[in-house]
N, CA, C, O and CB atoms as a CASP TS submission, in Angstrom:
PFRMAT TS
TARGET T0000
AUTHOR 0000-0000-0000
METHOD Language model
MODEL 1
PARENT N/A
ATOM      1  N   MET     1    -258.605 -76.811 189.027  1.00  0.00           N
ATOM      2  CA  MET     1    -257.965 -75.603 188.517  1.00  0.00           C
ATOM      3  C   MET     1    -256.782 -76.011 187.633  1.00  0.00           C
ATOM      4  O   MET     1    -255.987 -76.877 188.000  1.00  0.00           O
ATOM      5  CB  MET     1    -257.497 -74.675 189.690  1.00  0.00           C
ATOM      6  N   HIS     2    -256.681 -75.384 186.484  1.00  0.00           N
ATOM      7  CA  HIS     2    -255.545 -75.612 185.593  1.00  0.00           C
ATOM      8  C   HIS     2    -254.357 -74.809 186.093  1.00  0.00           C
ATOM      9  O   HIS     2    -254.499 -73.723 186.655  1.00  0.00           O
ATOM     10  CB  HIS     2    -255.892 -75.228 184.128  1.00  0.00           C
ATOM     11  N   ARG     3    -253.178 -75.383 185.868  1.00  0.00           N
ATOM     12  CA  ARG     3    -251.945 -74.708 186.274  1.00  0.00           C
ATOM     13  C   ARG     3    -250.968 -74.708 185.119  1.00  0.00           C
ATOM     14  O   ARG     3    -250.942 -75.642 184.318  1.00  0.00           O
ATOM     15  CB  ARG     3    -251.319 -75.386 187.512  1.00  0.00           C
ATOM     16  N   LEU     4    -250.169 -73.665 185.032  1.00  0.00           N
ATOM     17  CA  LEU     4    -249.170 -73.530 183.984  1.00  0.00           C
ATOM     18  C   LEU     4    -247.882 -73.033 184.615  1.00  0.00           C
ATOM     19  O   LEU     4    -247.887 -72.064 185.374  1.00  0.00           O
ATOM     20  CB  LEU     4    -249.651 -72.567 182.859  1.00  0.00           C
ATOM     21  N   LEU     5    -246.781 -73.700 184.300  1.00  0.00           N
ATOM     22  CA  LEU     5    -245.463 -73.273 184.753  1.00  0.00           C
ATOM     23  C   LEU     5    -244.654 -72.899 183.522  1.00  0.00           C
ATOM     24  O   LEU     5    -244.408 -73.737 182.655  1.00  0.00           O
ATOM     25  CB  LEU     5    -244.746 -74.392 185.590  1.00  0.00           C
ATOM     26  N   MET     6    -244.246 -71.650 183.448  1.00  0.00           N
ATOM     27  CA  MET     6    -243.393 -71.181 182.364  1.00  0.00           C
ATOM     28  C   MET     6    -241.969 -71.153 182.883  1.00  0.00           C
ATOM     29  O   MET     6    -241.697 -70.586 183.941  1.00  0.00           O
ATOM     30  CB  MET     6    -243.837 -69.772 181.843  1.00  0.00           C
ATOM     31  N   ALA     7    -241.059 -71.768 182.135  1.00  0.00           N
ATOM     32  CA  ALA     7    -239.671 -71.858 182.583  1.00  0.00           C
ATOM     33  C   ALA     7    -238.738 -71.367 181.486  1.00  0.00           C
ATOM     34  O   ALA     7    -238.928 -71.677 180.310  1.00  0.00           O
ATOM     35  CB  ALA     7    -239.316 -73.305 182.985  1.00  0.00           C
ATOM     36  N   THR     8    -237.732 -70.602 181.881  1.00  0.00           N
ATOM     37  CA  THR     8    -236.732 -70.109 180.940  1.00  0.00           C
ATOM     38  C   THR     8    -235.418 -69.904 181.672  1.00  0.00           C
ATOM     39  O   THR     8    -235.394 -69.594 182.863  1.00  0.00           O
ATOM     40  CB  THR     8    -237.198 -68.794 180.268  1.00  0.00           C
ATOM     41  N   THR     9    -234.324 -70.080 180.940  1.00  0.00           N
ATOM     42  CA  THR     9    -233.018 -69.833 181.528  1.00  0.00           C
ATOM     43  C   THR     9    -232.597 -68.382 181.369  1.00  0.00           C
ATOM     44  O   THR     9    -231.592 -67.965 181.946  1.00  0.00           O
ATOM     45  CB  THR     9    -231.985 -70.742 180.904  1.00  0.00           C
ATOM     46  N   ILE    10    -233.349 -67.607 180.595  1.00  0.00           N
ATOM     47  CA  ILE    10    -233.036 -66.195 180.369  1.00  0.00           C
ATOM     48  C   ILE    10    -234.225 -65.359 180.839  1.00  0.00           C
ATOM     49  O   ILE    10    -235.295 -65.405 180.233  1.00  0.00           O
ATOM     50  CB  ILE    10    -232.713 -65.916 178.856  1.00  0.00           C
ATOM     51  N   GLU    11    -234.044 -64.604 181.904  1.00  0.00           N
ATOM     52  CA  GLU    11    -235.173 -63.911 182.519  1.00  0.00           C
ATOM     53  C   GLU    11    -235.792 -62.853 181.620  1.00  0.00           C
ATOM     54  O   GLU    11    -237.000 -62.626 181.690  1.00  0.00           O
ATOM     55  CB  GLU    11    -234.738 -63.274 183.802  1.00  0.00           C
ATOM     56  N   ARG    12    -235.004 -62.204 180.781  1.00  0.00           N
ATOM     57  CA  ARG    12    -235.599 -61.178 179.920  1.00  0.00           C
ATOM     58  C   ARG    12    -236.586 -61.786 178.923  1.00  0.00           C
ATOM     59  O   ARG    12    -237.426 -61.069 178.378  1.00  0.00           O
ATOM     60  CB  ARG    12    -234.502 -60.416 179.169  1.00  0.00           C
ATOM     61  N   THR    13    -236.498 -63.090 178.676  1.00  0.00           N
ATOM     62  CA  THR    13    -237.495 -63.770 177.836  1.00  0.00           C
ATOM     63  C   THR    13    -238.871 -63.669 178.476  1.00  0.00           C
ATOM     64  O   THR    13    -239.878 -63.536 177.780  1.00  0.00           O
ATOM     65  CB  THR    13    -237.113 -65.257 177.618  1.00  0.00           C
ATOM     66  N   VAL    14    -238.912 -63.732 179.781  1.00  0.00           N
ATOM     67  CA  VAL    14    -240.188 -63.604 180.494  1.00  0.00           C
ATOM     68  C   VAL    14    -240.799 -62.250 180.188  1.00  0.00           C
ATOM     69  O   VAL    14    -241.968 -62.164 179.812  1.00  0.00           O
ATOM     70  CB  VAL    14    -239.996 -63.781 182.025  1.00  0.00           C
ATOM     71  N   ARG    15    -240.029 -61.211 180.346  1.00  0.00           N
ATOM     72  CA  ARG    15    -240.530 -59.846 180.116  1.00  0.00           C
ATOM     73  C   ARG    15    -240.866 -59.615 178.647  1.00  0.00           C
ATOM     74  O   ARG    15    -241.911 -59.045 178.333  1.00  0.00           O
ATOM     75  CB  ARG    15    -239.496 -58.813 180.580  1.00  0.00           C
ATOM     76  N   ASP    16    -240.000 -60.046 177.757  1.00  0.00           N
ATOM     77  CA  ASP    16    -240.161 -59.722 176.339  1.00  0.00           C
ATOM     78  C   ASP    16    -241.204 -60.568 175.622  1.00  0.00           C
ATOM     79  O   ASP    16    -241.794 -60.107 174.644  1.00  0.00           O
ATOM     80  CB  ASP    16    -238.855 -59.875 175.646  1.00  0.00           C
ATOM     81  N   PHE    17    -241.451 -61.808 176.084  1.00  0.00           N
ATOM     82  CA  PHE    17    -242.315 -62.709 175.330  1.00  0.00           C
ATOM     83  C   PHE    17    -243.450 -63.364 176.119  1.00  0.00           C
ATOM     84  O   PHE    17    -244.489 -63.685 175.540  1.00  0.00           O
ATOM     85  CB  PHE    17    -241.490 -63.763 174.741  1.00  0.00           C
ATOM     86  N   LEU    18    -243.276 -63.565 177.409  1.00  0.00           N
ATOM     87  CA  LEU    18    -244.225 -64.415 178.132  1.00  0.00           C
ATOM     88  C   LEU    18    -245.292 -63.672 178.927  1.00  0.00           C
ATOM     89  O   LEU    18    -246.274 -64.289 179.340  1.00  0.00           O
ATOM     90  CB  LEU    18    -243.480 -65.288 179.052  1.00  0.00           C
ATOM     91  N   PHE    19    -245.136 -62.376 179.155  1.00  0.00           N
ATOM     92  CA  PHE    19    -246.135 -61.640 179.928  1.00  0.00           C
ATOM     93  C   PHE    19    -247.522 -61.751 179.309  1.00  0.00           C
ATOM     94  O   PHE    19    -248.498 -61.980 180.023  1.00  0.00           O
ATOM     95  CB  PHE    19    -245.737 -60.177 180.042  1.00  0.00           C
ATOM     96  N   SER    20    -247.624 -61.594 178.007  1.00  0.00           N
ATOM     97  CA  SER    20    -248.948 -61.619 177.369  1.00  0.00           C
ATOM     98  C   SER    20    -249.603 -62.991 177.488  1.00  0.00           C
ATOM     99  O   SER    20    -250.816 -63.081 177.672  1.00  0.00           O
ATOM    100  CB  SER    20    -248.834 -61.228 175.894  1.00  0.00           C
ATOM    101  N   TYR    21    -248.810 -64.061 177.386  1.00  0.00           N
ATOM    102  CA  TYR    21    -249.358 -65.410 177.548  1.00  0.00           C
ATOM    103  C   TYR    21    -249.816 -65.628 178.989  1.00  0.00           C
ATOM    104  O   TYR    21    -250.885 -66.188 179.231  1.00  0.00           O
ATOM    105  CB  TYR    21    -248.310 -66.474 177.152  1.00  0.00           C
ATOM    106  N   ALA    22    -249.002 -65.182 179.940  1.00  0.00           N
ATOM    107  CA  ALA    22    -249.373 -65.324 181.350  1.00  0.00           C
ATOM    108  C   ALA    22    -250.659 -64.560 181.640  1.00  0.00           C
ATOM    109  O   ALA    22    -251.539 -65.064 182.338  1.00  0.00           O
ATOM    110  CB  ALA    22    -248.237 -64.824 182.265  1.00  0.00           C
ATOM    111  N   ASP    23    -250.769 -63.359 181.111  1.00  0.00           N
ATOM    112  CA  ASP    23    -251.981 -62.554 181.318  1.00  0.00           C
ATOM    113  C   ASP    23    -253.206 -63.260 180.740  1.00  0.00           C
ATOM    114  O   ASP    23    -254.267 -63.278 181.363  1.00  0.00           O
ATOM    115  CB  ASP    23    -251.821 -61.160 180.676  1.00  0.00           C
ATOM    116  N   TYR    24    -253.060 -63.836 179.558  1.00  0.00           N
ATOM    117  CA  TYR    24    -254.193 -64.519 178.941  1.00  0.00           C
ATOM    118  C   TYR    24    -254.653 -65.701 179.797  1.00  0.00           C
ATOM    119  O   TYR    24    -255.838 -65.818 180.108  1.00  0.00           O
ATOM    120  CB  TYR    24    -253.822 -64.998 177.532  1.00  0.00           C
ATOM    121  N   PHE    25    -253.719 -66.573 180.175  1.00  0.00           N
ATOM    122  CA  PHE    25    -254.111 -67.758 180.934  1.00  0.00           C
ATOM    123  C   PHE    25    -254.654 -67.402 182.309  1.00  0.00           C
ATOM    124  O   PHE    25    -255.556 -68.074 182.808  1.00  0.00           O
ATOM    125  CB  PHE    25    -252.935 -68.698 181.079  1.00  0.00           C
ATOM    126  N   ARG    26    -254.125 -66.365 182.920  1.00  0.00           N
ATOM    127  CA  ARG    26    -254.689 -65.920 184.200  1.00  0.00           C
ATOM    128  C   ARG    26    -256.096 -65.369 184.009  1.00  0.00           C
ATOM    129  O   ARG    26    -256.947 -65.526 184.885  1.00  0.00           O
ATOM    130  CB  ARG    26    -253.789 -64.854 184.847  1.00  0.00           C
ATOM    131  N   SER    27    -256.349 -64.724 182.872  1.00  0.00           N
ATOM    132  CA  SER    27    -257.680 -64.154 182.635  1.00  0.00           C
ATOM    133  C   SER    27    -258.755 -65.220 182.468  1.00  0.00           C
ATOM    134  O   SER    27    -259.937 -64.948 182.680  1.00  0.00           O
ATOM    135  CB  SER    27    -257.651 -63.273 181.406  1.00  0.00           C
ATOM    136  N   ILE    28    -258.354 -66.436 182.090  1.00  0.00           N
ATOM    137  CA  ILE    28    -259.340 -67.514 181.951  1.00  0.00           C
ATOM    138  C   ILE    28    -259.321 -68.454 183.155  1.00  0.00           C
ATOM    139  O   ILE    28    -259.873 -69.554 183.114  1.00  0.00           O
ATOM    140  CB  ILE    28    -259.078 -68.309 180.670  1.00  0.00           C
ATOM    141  N   GLY    29    -258.666 -67.988 184.241  1.00  0.00           N
ATOM    142  CA  GLY    29    -258.762 -68.702 185.504  1.00  0.00           C
ATOM    143  C   GLY    29    -257.642 -69.665 185.835  1.00  0.00           C
ATOM    144  O   GLY    29    -257.719 -70.379 186.835  1.00  0.00           O
ATOM    145  N   TRP    30    -256.603 -69.702 185.016  1.00  0.00           N
ATOM    146  CA  TRP    30    -255.484 -70.597 185.311  1.00  0.00           C
ATOM    147  C   TRP    30    -254.563 -69.963 186.346  1.00  0.00           C
ATOM    148  O   TRP    30    -254.494 -68.741 186.479  1.00  0.00           O
ATOM    149  CB  TRP    30    -254.697 -70.931 184.024  1.00  0.00           C
ATOM    150  N   ARG    31    -253.862 -70.819 187.071  1.00  0.00           N
ATOM    151  CA  ARG    31    -252.785 -70.375 187.951  1.00  0.00           C
ATOM    152  C   ARG    31    -251.511 -70.444 187.118  1.00  0.00           C
ATOM    153  O   ARG    31    -251.203 -71.491 186.550  1.00  0.00           O
ATOM    154  CB  ARG    31    -252.681 -71.261 189.274  1.00  0.00           C
ATOM    155  N   VAL    32    -250.769 -69.345 187.039  1.00  0.00           N
ATOM    156  CA  VAL    32    -249.581 -69.272 186.182  1.00  0.00           C
ATOM    157  C   VAL    32    -248.378 -68.897 187.035  1.00  0.00           C
ATOM    158  O   VAL    32    -248.351 -67.839 187.665  1.00  0.00           O
ATOM    159  CB  VAL    32    -249.780 -68.243 185.026  1.00  0.00           C
ATOM    160  N   ASP    33    -247.382 -69.781 187.046  1.00  0.00           N
ATOM    161  CA  ASP    33    -246.139 -69.541 187.772  1.00  0.00           C
ATOM    162  C   ASP    33    -244.994 -69.446 186.781  1.00  0.00           C
ATOM    163  O   ASP    33    -245.109 -69.882 185.635  1.00  0.00           O
ATOM    164  CB  ASP    33    -245.874 -70.658 188.812  1.00  0.00           C
ATOM    165  N   CYS    34    -243.895 -68.876 187.229  1.00  0.00           N
ATOM    166  CA  CYS    34    -242.724 -68.692 186.372  1.00  0.00           C
ATOM    167  C   CYS    34    -241.464 -69.125 187.114  1.00  0.00           C
ATOM    168  O   CYS    34    -241.297 -68.841 188.301  1.00  0.00           O
ATOM    169  CB  CYS    34    -242.603 -67.218 185.914  1.00  0.00           C
ATOM    170  N   VAL    35    -240.589 -69.810 186.401  1.00  0.00           N
ATOM    171  CA  VAL    35    -239.263 -70.171 186.903  1.00  0.00           C
ATOM    172  C   VAL    35    -238.262 -69.602 185.921  1.00  0.00           C
ATOM    173  O   VAL    35    -238.366 -69.841 184.718  1.00  0.00           O
ATOM    174  CB  VAL    35    -239.092 -71.734 187.068  1.00  0.00           C
ATOM    175  N   SER    36    -237.291 -68.850 186.423  1.00  0.00           N
ATOM    176  CA  SER    36    -236.284 -68.281 185.530  1.00  0.00           C
ATOM    177  C   SER    36    -234.959 -68.140 186.246  1.00  0.00           C
ATOM    178  O   SER    36    -234.874 -68.169 187.474  1.00  0.00           O
ATOM    179  CB  SER    36    -236.739 -66.924 184.992  1.00  0.00           C
ATOM    180  N   ASN    37    -233.930 -67.987 185.431  1.00  0.00           N
ATOM    181  CA  ASN    37    -232.589 -67.759 185.930  1.00  0.00           C
ATOM    182  C   ASN    37    -232.367 -66.253 185.977  1.00  0.00           C
ATOM    183  O   ASN    37    -232.436 -65.600 184.936  1.00  0.00           O
ATOM    184  CB  ASN    37    -231.516 -68.471 185.040  1.00  0.00           C
ATOM    185  N   PRO    38    -232.104 -65.681 187.144  1.00  0.00           N
ATOM    186  CA  PRO    38    -231.929 -64.230 187.215  1.00  0.00           C
ATOM    187  C   PRO    38    -230.604 -63.808 186.589  1.00  0.00           C
ATOM    188  O   PRO    38    -229.548 -63.968 187.201  1.00  0.00           O
ATOM    189  CB  PRO    38    -231.999 -63.752 188.671  1.00  0.00           C
ATOM    190  N   ASP    39    -230.657 -63.269 185.370  1.00  0.00           N
ATOM    191  CA  ASP    39    -229.449 -62.805 184.680  1.00  0.00           C
ATOM    192  C   ASP    39    -229.270 -61.313 184.940  1.00  0.00           C
ATOM    193  O   ASP    39    -229.272 -60.508 184.009  1.00  0.00           O
ATOM    194  CB  ASP    39    -229.531 -63.094 183.145  1.00  0.00           C
ATOM    195  N   GLY    40    -229.119 -60.960 186.180  1.00  0.00           N
ATOM    196  CA  GLY    40    -229.041 -59.562 186.591  1.00  0.00           C
ATOM    197  C   GLY    40    -230.122 -59.301 187.622  1.00  0.00           C
ATOM    198  O   GLY    40    -230.427 -60.170 188.439  1.00  0.00           O
ATOM    199  N   GLN    41    -230.698 -58.124 187.590  1.00  0.00           N
ATOM    200  CA  GLN    41    -231.758 -57.777 188.531  1.00  0.00           C
ATOM    201  C   GLN    41    -233.076 -58.434 188.105  1.00  0.00           C
ATOM    202  O   GLN    41    -233.478 -58.298 186.949  1.00  0.00           O
ATOM    203  CB  GLN    41    -231.921 -56.240 188.623  1.00  0.00           C
ATOM    204  N   PRO    42    -233.749 -59.134 189.003  1.00  0.00           N
ATOM    205  CA  PRO    42    -235.074 -59.665 188.662  1.00  0.00           C
ATOM    206  C   PRO    42    -236.036 -58.527 188.333  1.00  0.00           C
ATOM    207  O   PRO    42    -235.929 -57.436 188.893  1.00  0.00           O
ATOM    208  CB  PRO    42    -235.634 -60.520 189.823  1.00  0.00           C
ATOM    209  N   PHE    43    -236.959 -58.782 187.438  1.00  0.00           N
ATOM    210  CA  PHE    43    -237.923 -57.768 187.032  1.00  0.00           C
ATOM    211  C   PHE    43    -239.063 -57.727 188.039  1.00  0.00           C
ATOM    212  O   PHE    43    -239.777 -58.720 188.188  1.00  0.00           O
ATOM    213  CB  PHE    43    -238.459 -58.048 185.606  1.00  0.00           C
ATOM    214  N   PRO    44    -239.257 -56.608 188.734  1.00  0.00           N
ATOM    215  CA  PRO    44    -240.320 -56.539 189.744  1.00  0.00           C
ATOM    216  C   PRO    44    -241.713 -56.652 189.136  1.00  0.00           C
ATOM    217  O   PRO    44    -242.651 -57.054 189.825  1.00  0.00           O
ATOM    218  CB  PRO    44    -240.212 -55.242 190.522  1.00  0.00           C
ATOM    219  N   GLU    45    -241.871 -56.300 187.843  1.00  0.00           N
ATOM    220  CA  GLU    45    -243.189 -56.375 187.223  1.00  0.00           C
ATOM    221  C   GLU    45    -243.644 -57.810 186.982  1.00  0.00           C
ATOM    222  O   GLU    45    -244.796 -58.029 186.606  1.00  0.00           O
ATOM    223  CB  GLU    45    -243.183 -55.622 185.919  1.00  0.00           C
ATOM    224  N   CYS    46    -242.773 -58.786 187.188  1.00  0.00           N
ATOM    225  CA  CYS    46    -243.175 -60.196 187.060  1.00  0.00           C
ATOM    226  C   CYS    46    -244.307 -60.530 188.032  1.00  0.00           C
ATOM    227  O   CYS    46    -245.178 -61.341 187.716  1.00  0.00           O
ATOM    228  CB  CYS    46    -241.968 -61.128 187.315  1.00  0.00           C
ATOM    229  N   ALA    47    -244.297 -59.922 189.185  1.00  0.00           N
ATOM    230  CA  ALA    47    -245.333 -60.197 190.185  1.00  0.00           C
ATOM    231  C   ALA    47    -246.715 -59.757 189.702  1.00  0.00           C
ATOM    232  O   ALA    47    -247.727 -60.265 190.186  1.00  0.00           O
ATOM    233  CB  ALA    47    -244.996 -59.495 191.501  1.00  0.00           C
ATOM    234  N   ASP    48    -246.769 -58.820 188.756  1.00  0.00           N
ATOM    235  CA  ASP    48    -248.053 -58.366 188.218  1.00  0.00           C
ATOM    236  C   ASP    48    -248.635 -59.353 187.201  1.00  0.00           C
ATOM    237  O   ASP    48    -249.829 -59.302 186.909  1.00  0.00           O
ATOM    238  CB  ASP    48    -247.890 -56.995 187.570  1.00  0.00           C
ATOM    239  N   HIS    49    -247.815 -60.238 186.666  1.00  0.00           N
ATOM    240  CA  HIS    49    -248.239 -61.121 185.582  1.00  0.00           C
ATOM    241  C   HIS    49    -248.317 -62.596 185.978  1.00  0.00           C
ATOM    242  O   HIS    49    -248.971 -63.388 185.298  1.00  0.00           O
ATOM    243  CB  HIS    49    -247.303 -60.972 184.428  1.00  0.00           C
ATOM    244  N   PHE    50    -247.655 -62.965 187.070  1.00  0.00           N
ATOM    245  CA  PHE    50    -247.611 -64.363 187.501  1.00  0.00           C
ATOM    246  C   PHE    50    -248.094 -64.484 188.938  1.00  0.00           C
ATOM    247  O   PHE    50    -248.006 -63.537 189.719  1.00  0.00           O
ATOM    248  CB  PHE    50    -246.186 -64.933 187.364  1.00  0.00           C
ATOM    249  N   ASP    51    -248.603 -65.660 189.274  1.00  0.00           N
ATOM    250  CA  ASP    51    -249.022 -65.912 190.653  1.00  0.00           C
ATOM    251  C   ASP    51    -247.805 -66.083 191.561  1.00  0.00           C
ATOM    252  O   ASP    51    -247.783 -65.575 192.682  1.00  0.00           O
ATOM    253  CB  ASP    51    -249.921 -67.161 190.725  1.00  0.00           C
ATOM    254  N   ASN    52    -246.803 -66.795 191.074  1.00  0.00           N
ATOM    255  CA  ASN    52    -245.550 -66.990 191.811  1.00  0.00           C
ATOM    256  C   ASN    52    -244.396 -66.899 190.833  1.00  0.00           C
ATOM    257  O   ASN    52    -244.506 -67.325 189.684  1.00  0.00           O
ATOM    258  CB  ASN    52    -245.534 -68.359 192.560  1.00  0.00           C
ATOM    259  N   VAL    53    -243.285 -66.339 191.298  1.00  0.00           N
ATOM    260  CA  VAL    53    -242.067 -66.245 190.491  1.00  0.00           C
ATOM    261  C   VAL    53    -240.941 -66.862 191.297  1.00  0.00           C
ATOM    262  O   VAL    53    -240.694 -66.475 192.439  1.00  0.00           O
ATOM    263  CB  VAL    53    -241.738 -64.757 190.096  1.00  0.00           C
ATOM    264  N   TYR    54    -240.254 -67.833 190.689  1.00  0.00           N
ATOM    265  CA  TYR    54    -239.145 -68.518 191.341  1.00  0.00           C
ATOM    266  C   TYR    54    -237.881 -68.249 190.546  1.00  0.00           C
ATOM    267  O   TYR    54    -237.883 -68.320 189.317  1.00  0.00           O
ATOM    268  CB  TYR    54    -239.414 -70.047 191.462  1.00  0.00           C
ATOM    269  N   HIS    55    -236.799 -67.939 191.252  1.00  0.00           N
ATOM    270  CA  HIS    55    -235.510 -67.717 190.602  1.00  0.00           C
ATOM    271  C   HIS    55    -234.564 -68.850 190.975  1.00  0.00           C
ATOM    272  O   HIS    55    -234.284 -69.085 192.150  1.00  0.00           O
ATOM    273  CB  HIS    55    -234.908 -66.340 191.004  1.00  0.00           C
ATOM    274  N   ILE    56    -234.082 -69.542 189.961  1.00  0.00           N
ATOM    275  CA  ILE    56    -233.185 -70.673 190.146  1.00  0.00           C
ATOM    276  C   ILE    56    -231.985 -70.479 189.234  1.00  0.00           C
ATOM    277  O   ILE    56    -232.151 -70.182 188.051  1.00  0.00           O
ATOM    278  CB  ILE    56    -233.904 -72.026 189.852  1.00  0.00           C
ATOM    279  N   GLU    57    -230.794 -70.641 189.759  1.00  0.00           N
ATOM    280  CA  GLU    57    -229.604 -70.536 188.915  1.00  0.00           C
ATOM    281  C   GLU    57    -229.422 -71.841 188.162  1.00  0.00           C
ATOM    282  O   GLU    57    -229.149 -72.884 188.755  1.00  0.00           O
ATOM    283  CB  GLU    57    -228.339 -70.204 189.759  1.00  0.00           C
ATOM    284  N   TRP    58    -229.578 -71.766 186.824  1.00  0.00           N
ATOM    285  CA  TRP    58    -229.406 -72.930 185.974  1.00  0.00           C
ATOM    286  C   TRP    58    -228.987 -72.456 184.590  1.00  0.00           C
ATOM    287  O   TRP    58    -229.128 -71.279 184.259  1.00  0.00           O
ATOM    288  CB  TRP    58    -230.707 -73.779 185.908  1.00  0.00           C
ATOM    289  N   THR    59    -228.478 -73.370 183.794  1.00  0.00           N
ATOM    290  CA  THR    59    -228.025 -73.027 182.462  1.00  0.00           C
ATOM    291  C   THR    59    -228.616 -73.985 181.448  1.00  0.00           C
ATOM    292  O   THR    59    -229.226 -74.993 181.805  1.00  0.00           O
ATOM    293  CB  THR    59    -226.502 -73.041 182.389  1.00  0.00           C
ATOM    294  N   ARG    60    -228.428 -73.658 180.177  1.00  0.00           N
ATOM    295  CA  ARG    60    -228.919 -74.533 179.114  1.00  0.00           C
ATOM    296  C   ARG    60    -227.932 -75.629 178.756  1.00  0.00           C
ATOM    297  O   ARG    60    -228.299 -76.583 178.069  1.00  0.00           O
ATOM    298  CB  ARG    60    -229.235 -73.723 177.885  1.00  0.00           C
ATOM    299  N   THR    61    -226.706 -75.519 179.199  1.00  0.00           N
ATOM    300  CA  THR    61    -225.698 -76.494 178.833  1.00  0.00           C
ATOM    301  C   THR    61    -225.876 -77.805 179.596  1.00  0.00           C
ATOM    302  O   THR    61    -226.030 -77.787 180.817  1.00  0.00           O
ATOM    303  CB  THR    61    -224.315 -75.928 179.084  1.00  0.00           C
ATOM    304  N   PRO    62    -225.857 -78.928 178.906  1.00  0.00           N
ATOM    305  CA  PRO    62    -226.011 -80.217 179.592  1.00  0.00           C
ATOM    306  C   PRO    62    -224.760 -80.629 180.365  1.00  0.00           C
ATOM    307  O   PRO    62    -224.792 -81.591 181.133  1.00  0.00           O
ATOM    308  CB  PRO    62    -226.359 -81.295 178.587  1.00  0.00           C
ATOM    309  N   PHE    63    -223.649 -79.897 180.161  1.00  0.00           N
ATOM    310  CA  PHE    63    -222.394 -80.247 180.816  1.00  0.00           C
ATOM    311  C   PHE    63    -222.189 -79.532 182.139  1.00  0.00           C
ATOM    312  O   PHE    63    -221.235 -79.831 182.858  1.00  0.00           O
ATOM    313  CB  PHE    63    -221.249 -79.944 179.909  1.00  0.00           C
ATOM    314  N   ASP    64    -223.064 -78.593 182.475  1.00  0.00           N
ATOM    315  CA  ASP    64    -222.973 -77.847 183.725  1.00  0.00           C
ATOM    316  C   ASP    64    -223.835 -78.553 184.766  1.00  0.00           C
ATOM    317  O   ASP    64    -225.063 -78.556 184.669  1.00  0.00           O
ATOM    318  CB  ASP    64    -223.422 -76.359 183.535  1.00  0.00           C
ATOM    319  N   ILE    65    -223.194 -79.140 185.746  1.00  0.00           N
ATOM    320  CA  ILE    65    -223.915 -79.917 186.745  1.00  0.00           C
ATOM    321  C   ILE    65    -224.474 -79.022 187.826  1.00  0.00           C
ATOM    322  O   ILE    65    -225.116 -79.506 188.757  1.00  0.00           O
ATOM    323  CB  ILE    65    -223.012 -80.969 187.356  1.00  0.00           C
TER
END
C-alpha cells in the first residue's frame, strides 16, 4: 500500500489547498495522513479527507528549538 504524509506549519493550508490532493490519492487507494500546526481551532472536516490527522506545534523558523 502506498502512503502519503502531507505536512504544513499552517493548518489553513490543509483546508485551502490540500483537501483535493488528499481526496485524489485516497480515491486511488493510498493511505493519506496529515501533520499540521494548529493555528487556532483544528478543522473538523480534516477527518473527512485524511486517514489520520496529527497536530504538532512547530514553526518554520530554524532558530526556534
